Each structure stands twice: as C-alpha cells, then as structure tokens.
C-alpha positions in Angstrom: -35.1 -29.3 -7.0 -33.2 -32.3 -8.2 -29.7 -32.4 -9.6 -30.8 -32.5 -13.3 -33.1 -29.5 -12.8 -30.3 -27.5 -11.3 -27.9 -28.4 -14.1 -30.6 -27.3 -16.6 -30.8 -23.9 -14.9 -27.1 -23.5 -15.1 -27.0 -24.5 -18.7 -29.7 -22.0 -19.6 -28.0 -19.2 -17.7 -24.6 -20.0 -19.3 -26.2 -20.2 -22.8 -27.4 -16.7 -22.3 -23.8 -15.4 -22.1 -20.7 -15.7 -24.3 -17.7 -16.8 -22.2 -14.9 -14.4 -23.0 -11.2 -14.8 -22.5 -9.3 -11.7 -23.2 -7.0 -9.1 -21.6 -7.1 -5.4 -22.4 -4.7 -2.6 -21.6 -7.3 -1.2 -19.2 -7.4 -4.4 -17.2 -4.9 -4.5 -14.3 -5.3 -5.0 -10.6 -4.9 -1.7 -8.7 -1.6 -1.0 -6.9 -1.8 -0.7 -3.1 -1.3 3.1 -3.6 -0.6 5.9 -1.1 -3.5 5.1 1.3 -2.2 1.6 2.0 -1.1 0.6 5.6 2.5 1.4 6.3 3.4 -2.3 6.4 2.3 -3.0 2.9 5.0 -2.6 0.1 4.2 -0.1 -2.6 4.4 -2.7 -5.4 1.6 -5.0 -3.9 -1.8 -5.1 -5.5 -5.4 -4.9 -4.1 -7.5 -8.1 -4.3 -10.8 -9.2 -2.7 -8.6 -10.9 0.0 -6.1 -8.1 0.9 -2.8 -7.0 -0.5 -0.7 -9.5 -2.5 2.6 -9.4 -4.4 1.7 -9.5 -8.2 3.6 -12.8 -8.6 1.2 -14.4 -6.2 -1.9 -13.5 -8.2 -2.4 -16.2 -10.9 -4.7 -15.7 -13.8 -6.6 -18.7 -15.3 -7.8 -18.5 -18.9 -10.9 -20.1 -20.4 -10.5 -23.9 -20.1 -7.8 -23.9 -17.4 -8.5 -26.0 -14.3 -7.0 -25.7 -10.8 -6.6 -29.4 -10.0 -7.8 -31.1 -6.9 -4.4 -32.4 -5.9 -3.5 -28.7 -5.3 -0.2 -29.2 -7.1 -0.9 -28.2 -10.7 -3.0 -26.3 -13.1 -4.2 -28.1 -16.2 -4.2 -25.6 -19.1 -6.8 -25.6 -21.9 -4.2 -27.1 -24.3 -3.7 -30.2 -22.0 -0.4 -29.1 -20.6 0.3 -29.0 -16.8 1.9 -26.3 -14.7 3.0 -26.9 -11.2 1.7 -24.5 -8.5 4.5 -22.8 -6.5 3.9 -21.5 -3.0 3.9 -17.8 -2.9 7.4 -16.5 -2.0 6.0 -13.4 -0.3 3.7 -12.8 2.6 0.4 -11.0 2.0 -1.3 -8.4 4.1 -4.9 -7.9 5.4 -6.7 -4.6 4.8 -5.4 -3.3 8.1 -1.8 -4.2 7.3 -1.7 -7.5 9.3 1.0 -9.8 7.8 0.1 -13.3 6.8 2.4 -16.0 5.5 1.1 -18.9 3.4 -2.5 -19.9 4.2 -2.0 -19.3 8.0 -4.7 -17.1 9.4 -3.7 -14.2 11.8 -3.7 -15.0 15.5 -7.0 -14.1 17.1 -9.1 -14.6 14.0 -12.0 -16.7 15.2 -13.7 -19.5 13.3 -17.0 -17.7 13.3 -15.6 -14.6 11.5 -15.4 -13.9 7.7 -11.9 -14.0 6.1 -9.9 -11.7 8.2 -9.2 -8.7 6.0 -9.4 -6.0 8.6 -12.6 -4.0 8.1 -12.7 -4.3 4.4 -15.8 -6.5 4.8 -18.5 -4.0 5.8 -21.7 -6.1 5.6 -22.6 -9.6 4.6 -25.5 -12.1 4.7 -24.6 -15.7 5.5 -25.8 -19.2 6.5 -23.9 -22.4 7.3 -24.5 -26.1 7.6 -22.4 -29.3 8.1 -22.0 -30.8 4.7 -21.0 -28.7 1.7 -23.7 -27.0 -0.3 -24.5 -28.3 -3.7 -24.8 -24.8 -5.3 -25.3 -21.1 -4.5 -26.8 -18.7 -7.0 -27.6 -15.0 -6.9 -28.5 -12.2 -9.2 -27.7 -8.5 -8.9 -27.5 -5.4 -11.1 -24.4 -3.3 -11.8 -25.1 0.0 -9.8 -24.2 3.5 -10.9 -20.6 4.6 -10.7 -19.7 6.4 -7.5 -20.1 10.1 -7.8 -16.6 10.6 -6.2 -13.4 8.8 -7.1 -10.8 8.8 -4.4 -9.0 5.7 -5.6 -11.5 3.5 -3.7 -12.1 -0.1 -4.6 -15.6 -1.6 -4.1 -16.4 -5.3 -4.3 -19.9 -6.9 -4.4 -20.2 -10.7 -4.4 -21.7 -13.9 -3.1 -19.4 -16.7 -2.0 -18.6 -20.0 -0.3 -16.0 -21.1 2.2 -15.6 -23.5 5.1 -17.2 -22.4 8.3 -14.5 -23.6 10.7 -10.8 -23.5 10.0 -11.3 -22.0 6.5 -8.2 -21.2 4.4 -9.9 -20.3 1.1 -13.0 -18.7 -0.3 -14.6 -19.0 -3.8 -16.6 -16.1 -5.1 -18.1 -14.5 -8.3 -17.1 -10.8 -7.9 -18.3 -7.4 -9.3 -15.6 -4.8 -8.7 -15.3 -1.0 -9.2 -11.7 0.3 -9.7 -10.6 -3.3 -9.5 -9.6 -5.0 -12.8 -10.7 -1.9 -14.6 -9.8 1.7 -13.5 -12.9 3.9 -12.9 -15.1 1.2 -14.3 -17.0 -2.0 -13.3 -15.7 -5.5 -14.1 -16.5 -9.1 -13.1 -14.1 -12.0 -12.2 -14.3 -15.4 -10.5 -11.8 -15.9 -7.7 -10.3 -18.5 -5.4 -8.0 -17.5 -2.5 -5.7 -18.1 -0.6 -4.2 -21.6 -0.3 -0.3 -21.5 -0.1 -0.7 -17.7 -0.1 -1.8 -17.7 -3.7 -4.7 -16.0 -5.4 -6.4 -17.5 -8.5 -8.4 -15.2 -10.7 -10.3 -16.2 -13.9 -10.0 -13.9 -16.8 -12.0 -10.7 -15.9 -14.5 -9.1 -18.2 -15.9 -5.5 -18.4 -19.6 -4.8 -17.5 -21.7 -1.7 -17.8 -24.0 0.2 -15.3 -27.4 -1.4 -15.3 -26.3 -4.8 -16.6 -28.0 -7.8 -15.0 -25.5 -10.2 -13.4 -25.6 -13.7 -12.0 -23.0 -15.4 -9.8 -23.0 -19.1 -9.2 -20.9 -21.7 -7.5 -21.8 -25.3 -7.9 -20.0 -28.6 -7.1 -19.2 -31.1 -9.9 -19.8 -34.2 -7.7 -22.8 -36.5 -7.5 -25.7 -35.9 -5.2 -24.9 -36.8 -1.6 -21.2 -35.9 -1.7 -20.6 -34.1 1.5 -17.2 -32.8 0.7 -16.8 -32.2 -3.1 -13.3 -31.8 -4.6 -14.3 -30.0 -7.8 -16.2 -26.7 -8.1 -17.2 -24.2 -10.9 -17.4 -20.5 -10.2 -19.4 -18.6 -12.8 -19.8 -14.8 -13.0 -22.0 -13.8 -16.0 -23.5 -10.7 -17.5 -26.8 -11.3 -19.2 -26.7 -8.0 -21.0 -23.4 -8.0 -22.8 -22.7 -11.7 -22.8 -19.4 -11.5 -21.0 -18.5 -14.0 -18.3 -15.6 -15.1 -16.1 -15.4 -18.8 -15.3 -13.1 -20.7 -12.8 -13.0 -24.5 -12.4 -11.2 -25.3 -9.2 -10.4 -27.8 -6.5 -12.0 -27.3 -3.1 -8.4 -27.1 -1.8 -9.3 -29.6 0.9 -12.2 -27.5 2.2 -15.8 -28.3 2.9 -17.8 -25.3 1.4 -20.5 -25.2 4.1 -20.6 -21.5 4.7 -22.6 -19.6 2.1 -22.7 -15.8 1.6 -25.8 -14.4 -0.2 -24.2 -11.0 -0.6 -21.1 -9.2 0.7 -20.0 -5.5 0.5 -16.2 -5.2 0.7 -14.3 -1.9 0.3 -10.9 -0.2 0.3 -10.0 3.5 0.7 -13.5 4.8 1.3 -13.0 8.4 2.5 -16.5 9.8 2.0 -20.0 8.3 1.5 -20.1 9.4 -2.1 -17.2 6.9 -2.8 -20.0 4.3 -2.8 -22.1 3.7 -5.9 -25.3 5.8 -5.7 -28.0 3.5 -4.3 -31.4 3.2 -5.9 -34.1 5.1 -4.0 -36.1 2.0 -3.0 -33.2 -0.1 -2.0 -30.8 2.5 -0.4 -28.0 0.1 -1.3 -27.4 -3.1 -3.4 -29.9 -6.0 -3.7 -29.0 -9.6 -4.3 -32.1 -11.5 -5.4 -33.4 -14.7 -7.1 -31.3 -16.5 -4.6 -31.0 -20.3 -5.0 -29.3 -22.5 -2.5 -29.0 -26.3 -2.9 -27.9 -28.7 -0.2 -25.5 -31.6 -0.8 -28.3 -33.7 -2.3 -29.0 -30.9 -4.8 -32.4 -30.2 -3.2 -33.4 -26.5 -3.0 -33.6 -25.0 0.5 -34.9 -21.7 1.8 -31.9 -19.8 3.1 -32.4 -18.2 6.5 -29.8 -15.5 5.8 -28.4 -13.5 8.7 -27.1 -10.0 7.9 -24.0 -9.1 9.8 -22.9 -5.4 10.0 -19.2 -4.9 10.9 -19.0 -1.2 10.2 -18.9 -0.1 13.8 -16.2 2.4 14.6 -15.4 3.0 10.9 -15.0 6.4 9.3 -17.0 7.6 7.5 -20.2 6.3 8.9 -22.6 6.0 6.0 -26.1 4.5 6.0 -24.9 1.0 6.7 -27.3 -1.8 7.4 -29.2 -4.7 5.7 -32.6 -6.1 5.3 -34.4 -9.3 4.4 -36.2 -11.6 3.6 -37.4 -11.1 -0.1 -33.8 -10.3 -1.1 -30.5 -9.6 0.6 -30.2 -5.8 0.6 -26.9 -4.3 1.8 -27.2 -0.6 2.6 -24.6 2.1 2.6 
C-alpha cells in the first residue's frame, strides 16, 4: 500500500464523519473518587494515564495543533499559547507518584506505560523506525450491567518501545468524559507531566468506530515530528481529532487493542461481551511501516491480570482480529 492510497483511505473515513467540537454539561473527566489510592488527592481526575490534577489536563479544540517544538499550542485562530510544565505530580493507578515525564523506578523498557494494573490486556508489535500509520475498527459494546463508579477504556495506540515518555491513542471510554455513558477522545500524554485531550464526543451502544494514528511526514521518515490522531464514529458522525508533535519520540511500538480499567469490583462492571467474542474485538487492522507500505502485524497478546481481584474471563485471541476477553 503506497502513501497516496493510505491517504485516500483516511480521507474516505474522515469524510464519513462530521468532526465535532463542543462541550456539554455531561462532559467532565471523573474525579478520583473514594476508591482512589490513599496517596492520590481527592480533587485529581482519572485519565487513561493515571490520576492528574485538572490544571494539567489540557483540552485542544478543532484546528488546534500541539507544535513539534514542544513549547506551544497553535490555536485554530492562529494565536499561540505557551505550554507550561505541570505544577503538580501525577499518580499511577496504584498510587505511585510521578513528577514531570520521569517514569517510576523499576519500570522496564519492555513494559506498557506504568499505570499500576490498570492495563489488563493488550496486543502489541514493535520495530525500529516509526510506523507510518496504525488503524483499527471496533464497536461500542453494551453498557456494563453494574455501575460501581468504574472507568473502562478501550483503544489502540502508539508509543516509543524503549525510553518512552508519551503515548498517542484514540480512546473509547465508559464513565470517562461522560458519566454512565460511552464517549470517544484522542489523547497524548505525558510530556512535562501534561495530558492533552482533543474535544471528546458522545457515542452510542452498537456504533461502529475507527481509530487511526498516522504521521504527516514523507515516506521513509524514520522519526516523524508530526502526527494526527483520529477517533471517529461512523454511525453518528462524531469525531475527536488531535494534531500533535511526536514530543521527541519514535513511535515504533504499536498497540492493536488495549483494555484499561479503574475501580472494577465485580465482573459485571465490564460491558457485556458478545457471545461469540466473549470480550471486545478490534478488527480491519491496518499497519503501515515508515515507507507507508502495508505490513501484516504479528500481534502478541499480553495478559497482565494475574493476581488481580476480581478474576474474570481474561485472555485474548488472534489472528483474524485482536480479541480481548473479560
């Protein structure tokens, strides 16, 4: 698959949705809540990267660009806004304190972003140069039958395999931006201890989603400085789009599907799986190398649920699609 063919696929997919930029009264990141670790302050919020002070979660509207010099955001109206380093530490899911973009001691290069055990299962591959693009489709599952204040995230993503300090991802979240409901958002975290979220959008059970991350450089660029993260709903036309710097990273570690959770107290806190999948399926996967040539991803499913309570039907399967079970 050549560069121009991939761009055509993206254009067709984007043309099928209407990019929205709005905020509603129902849209707000969840507070850490009473089930948070004792080290986490009560006024911090839950993100796909752990607990952050609200002032360190920055929202980008349609047309805003996080510039590659890492020092400013260019707003849609042409103005610039300097990026300030977060004045607060953030906390991993288990309460581990992190300052700036420094990773906790003991977090190895071959592990996903250290957020305690909030990552339950994930499918991944890695290479040397950055990928040209990663694309997945999945469907919005049923709402969980129980609501214990849990937060559930489902996404694909990209980061640097060794020495990573940030991850880009198109995310579907339950109880995340929208209480007791599903929503989508594109994210980049956590350079300078700061989280960047594109304007979220609501989605409905059964909607067909796609999440793509593609670099904006020419073919053969092994470390691209500009990326677009696109999370779209082909049913209601909503989308969340983030144009961002690579923040100095080489995005050579791809995730075909990730299940991340907070505050799961019983298995019914998960969305009800479909009978034939017994979980969530990520399908129609497309991965391009740095030459924008399509490759067949040899995904490896990693299950990090050992020792967790409750123990649900965790696991994964391949190869026709990435299926994460719970």
